[in-house]
C-alpha positions in Angstrom: -53.9 -37.2 56.2 -52.3 -35.3 59.1 -48.9 -35.9 60.5 -48.7 -37.3 64.0 -47.6 -35.1 66.8 -44.1 -35.8 68.1 -43.4 -34.3 71.5 -40.1 -32.3 71.5 -39.0 -34.1 74.7 -38.8 -37.4 72.8 -36.2 -35.9 70.4 -33.6 -35.1 73.0 -31.5 -38.2 72.2 -31.0 -37.0 68.6 -27.8 -35.0 67.7 -28.8 -32.5 65.1 -25.3 -31.0 64.9 -24.0 -33.9 62.9 -26.5 -33.4 60.2 -25.6 -29.7 59.6 -23.1 -29.3 56.9 -20.7 -26.5 57.2 -20.5 -24.3 54.1 -16.9 -24.0 52.8 -15.5 -20.5 53.0 -14.7 -18.9 49.6 -11.1 -18.7 48.8 -11.4 -15.3 47.1 -13.3 -12.2 48.0 -14.6 -12.1 44.4 -15.9 -15.6 44.6 -19.5 -14.5 44.1 -18.8 -12.2 41.1 -19.2 -13.3 37.5 -15.4 -13.2 36.9 -13.5 -14.0 40.0 -10.1 -14.6 38.2 -10.2 -11.1 36.6 -11.1 -9.3 39.8 -8.4 -11.2 41.8 -5.7 -10.2 39.3 -7.0 -6.6 39.3 -7.0 -6.4 43.1 -3.5 -7.8 43.2 -2.3 -5.2 40.7 -4.0 -2.4 42.6 -2.4 -3.7 45.8 1.0 -3.6 44.2 0.2 -0.1 42.9 -0.7 1.1 46.4 2.5 -0.4 47.9 4.6 1.3 45.3 2.8 4.6 45.9 3.4 4.2 49.7 7.1 3.5 49.2 7.6 6.5 46.9 5.6 8.7 49.3 7.8 7.5 52.2 10.9 8.5 50.2 9.3 12.0 49.5 9.1 11.3 45.8 5.3 11.7 45.6 3.3 13.8 44.9 5.6 14.7 42.0 5.4 18.3 40.7 4.2 18.8 37.2 7.5 20.0 35.8 9.2 16.8 37.3 6.6 14.6 35.6 7.2 16.3 32.3 10.9 15.7 32.7 10.4 11.9 32.9 11.3 9.9 29.8 8.2 9.3 27.5 6.5 6.0 28.4 6.4 3.6 25.4 4.8 0.3 26.4 3.7 -2.8 24.5 1.1 -4.5 26.5 -0.6 -7.7 25.4 -3.9 -7.3 23.4 -7.3 -7.8 24.8 -7.7 -11.4 23.6 -4.3 -12.5 25.0 -4.9 -10.8 28.3 -8.2 -12.5 28.6 -6.5 -15.9 28.1 -4.0 -15.0 30.9 -6.8 -14.0 33.2 -9.0 -16.9 32.1 -11.9 -14.6 31.4 -13.5 -12.9 28.5 -12.6 -9.2 28.7 -14.7 -6.3 27.5 -13.0 -3.1 26.3 -13.7 -1.2 29.5 -12.2 -4.0 31.6 -9.1 -4.1 29.4 -8.6 -0.4 29.7 -9.0 -0.6 33.4 -6.1 -3.1 33.6 -4.0 -1.0 31.2 -4.5 2.1 33.3 -3.1 0.3 36.4 -0.1 -1.0 34.4 0.6 2.4 33.0 0.6 3.9 36.5 2.9 1.1 37.7 5.3 1.9 34.8 5.3 5.6 35.8 6.2 4.7 39.3 9.0 2.4 38.0 10.5 5.3 36.0 10.4 7.5 39.1 12.1 4.8 41.1 14.7 4.4 38.4 15.5 8.1 38.3 15.7 8.1 42.1 18.0 5.1 42.2 15.7 2.8 44.2 16.7 -0.5 42.6 14.7 -2.8 44.8 11.4 -1.1 44.0 12.2 -0.8 40.4 13.0 -4.5 40.0 9.8 -5.4 41.9 7.6 -3.4 39.6 9.5 -4.6 36.6 8.8 -8.2 37.6 5.1 -7.5 37.7 4.8 -5.5 34.4 6.9 -8.1 32.5 4.0 -10.6 32.9 1.7 -8.4 30.8 4.1 -7.4 28.0 4.0 -8.8 24.5 6.4 -11.5 23.5 7.6 -9.3 20.6 7.7 -6.1 22.6 11.3 -5.2 21.5 10.5 -5.7 17.8 7.3 -3.7 18.1 9.0 -0.8 20.0 11.8 -0.7 17.4 9.4 -0.6 14.5 8.8 3.2 14.5 12.4 4.2 15.2 14.5 5.5 12.4 17.7 3.7 11.6 20.8 5.6 12.5 22.7 7.1 9.5 26.0 5.5 9.0 29.2 7.2 7.9 31.9 5.7 5.7 35.7 6.1 6.1 35.6 9.3 4.1 33.0 11.0 6.4 30.2 10.7 3.9 26.7 10.0 5.0 24.2 8.0 2.9 20.4 8.7 3.2 17.3 7.8 1.2 14.6 10.4 0.6 11.1 9.7 -0.9 8.3 11.8 -2.2 5.3 10.5 -4.2 6.7 7.9 -6.5 10.2 9.4 -6.6 13.2 8.3 -4.6 16.6 10.0 -4.0 19.8 8.5 -2.8 21.9 11.2 -1.2 25.5 11.3 -0.3 26.7 14.3 1.8 30.4 15.0 2.6 31.8 18.0 4.5 33.6 20.7 2.4 37.3 20.8 2.8 38.0 24.5 3.0 41.3 25.5 1.3 43.7 27.7 3.2 42.9 31.4 2.6 45.1 34.5 2.9 44.6 36.6 6.0 43.9 39.7 4.0 41.2 38.0 2.0 39.6 36.3 5.0 39.3 39.6 6.9 37.5 41.4 4.0 34.8 38.7 3.6 32.0 38.7 6.1 29.8 35.7 7.0 26.8 37.2 5.3 28.7 37.7 2.1 29.9 34.0 2.2 26.3 32.8 2.6 25.1 34.9 -0.3 27.9 33.7 -2.5 27.2 30.1 -1.6 23.5 30.5 -2.3 24.1 32.2 -5.6 26.6 29.5 -6.7 24.1 26.7 -5.8 21.1 28.3 -7.6 23.0 29.6 -10.6 26.6 28.3 -11.0 27.0 30.3 -14.3 26.6 33.6 -12.6 29.8 35.7 -12.5 30.8 37.9 -9.7 32.7 41.1 -10.4 34.5 41.1 -7.0 37.5 39.1 -6.1 35.6 37.1 -3.5 36.4 33.3 -3.7 33.6 31.1 -4.9 32.4 28.5 -2.5 33.5 25.0 -3.4 30.2 23.4 -2.1 28.0 22.0 -4.9 25.0 19.9 -5.4 25.1 17.4 -8.2 21.9 15.5 -9.2 22.4 12.6 -11.5 25.9 14.0 -12.2 24.3 17.3 -13.3 24.4 20.7 -11.5 21.3 21.6 -9.6 20.3 24.6 -11.7 20.6 22.5 -14.9 18.7 19.5 -13.6 15.9 21.6 -12.1 15.1 24.5 -14.4 12.1 25.6 -12.4 13.0 27.9 -9.6 10.4 26.5 -7.2 12.1 23.0 -7.4 15.5 24.5 -6.7 14.1 26.4 -3.7 12.6 23.3 -2.3 15.9 21.5 -2.5 17.9 24.3 -0.9 15.3 24.9 1.8 16.6 22.5 4.5 20.2 23.8 3.9 19.1 27.4 4.4 17.0 26.5 7.4 19.9 24.8 9.1 22.3 27.6 8.2 24.7 25.3 6.5 25.0 26.9 3.1 28.4 26.1 1.6 29.3 23.7 4.3 28.7 20.4 2.5 29.0 18.8 -0.9 25.8 16.9 -1.9 25.7 14.2 -4.6 22.3 12.5 -5.4 20.8 9.9 -7.7 17.1 10.4 -8.2 14.7 8.1 -9.9 11.0 8.0 -10.7 8.2 10.6 -10.8 8.5 14.2 -12.1 10.5 17.3 -11.1 8.2 18.1 -8.2 8.4 14.6 -6.7 12.1 14.3 -7.3 12.9 17.7 -5.7 10.8 16.8 -2.7 12.6 13.4 -2.4 15.9 15.1 -2.7 15.0 17.7 0.0 13.9 14.8 2.3 17.2 13.0 1.9 19.3 16.2 2.4 17.4 17.0 5.6 18.1 13.5 7.0 21.8 13.7 6.1 22.2 17.2 7.7 20.5 16.0 10.9 23.1 13.2 11.0 26.0 15.5 10.4 24.8 18.3 12.7 22.6 16.8 15.5 22.0 20.4 16.9 19.9 21.3 13.8 17.8 18.1 14.0 15.2 19.8 16.2 14.8 22.7 13.8 14.4 20.4 10.8 12.0 18.2 12.7 9.8 21.1 13.7 9.8 22.2 10.0 8.5 18.7 9.2 11.5 18.1 6.8 12.6 14.8 8.4 9.1 13.2 7.9 8.3 11.5 4.7 5.3 13.2 3.0 2.6 10.6 2.8 0.5 12.4 0.3 0.1 10.6 -3.1 -1.6 11.3 -6.3 -5.3 10.3 -6.2 -6.2 7.6 -8.6 -8.4 8.2 -11.6 -12.0 7.1 -11.2 -14.0 5.2 -13.9 -16.5 7.5 -15.7 -14.6 10.6 -14.7 -12.0 12.6 -16.7 -9.5 12.5 -13.8 -9.6 11.8 -10.1 -12.5 14.2 -9.5 -12.9 16.1 -12.7 -16.1 15.2 -14.6 -16.8 15.4 -18.3 -19.0 18.3 -19.5 -22.7 17.3 -19.4 -24.2 17.1 -22.8 -28.0 17.0 -23.1 -28.1 15.1 -26.5 
């Protein structure tokens, strides 16, 4: 069958505008993307980043020279993880999208530190209000996890530190030496190098006798109420214990008392050196950088490898026998 012909003039009395439905305008520019909530939040963060950059450029703080960027305090942030950020944005995030958001947040935090150094409080508070929304709830606990606890001093000026190496541990007390008043004639005849040699000799071998009339240093190291040279008969162990004191240039300046437990002589001497280095860094903050660069303030994580079944030791095998 064919449809009957309807002349267009007979349709003049119909109003077709009422039948046309107007399409609602999307509320977001990212409405037709797969993840509009994610891209809306990302665009708002990038907009805030651009506003902060414009404000710092107006104040002639950007672009920042390389030496000025290196002088900024190190950025330590604790952003929410990928799953929690996805819940905040109501979208499943891939690793690339998560990194994209973190890069913008890190740049915002850099601009906040620049504004803080420049004294622009309004911009600093505005950026801080944005970045706080993406920080972990336990950010303070997480950031304080890697920080070393400050060494405390008692009323006598003694410091208490704990050193570890392998399965050994050493509790170390360090107290400054109270130098007795010396005669002027004696003090003029003794040089600084001679005092250092005397202190080192007295620490490594307290039974050694000096033919000269030079006064012996009153500094000493007692390990489990035993002199250092008696407790550690191997010279390498004594050298390991004395190493942080020699490196800091503080021979004869402190009395050291230690209680060591566990392990052998190698582990105990390493634990004692670790505790001494931490105590010297607390007494003399100027030498902390030297000790840190020498890796004496860091606990050595190496441990003895376990024995394997079927092997003589950790890696040693038994001799192969044909019959």
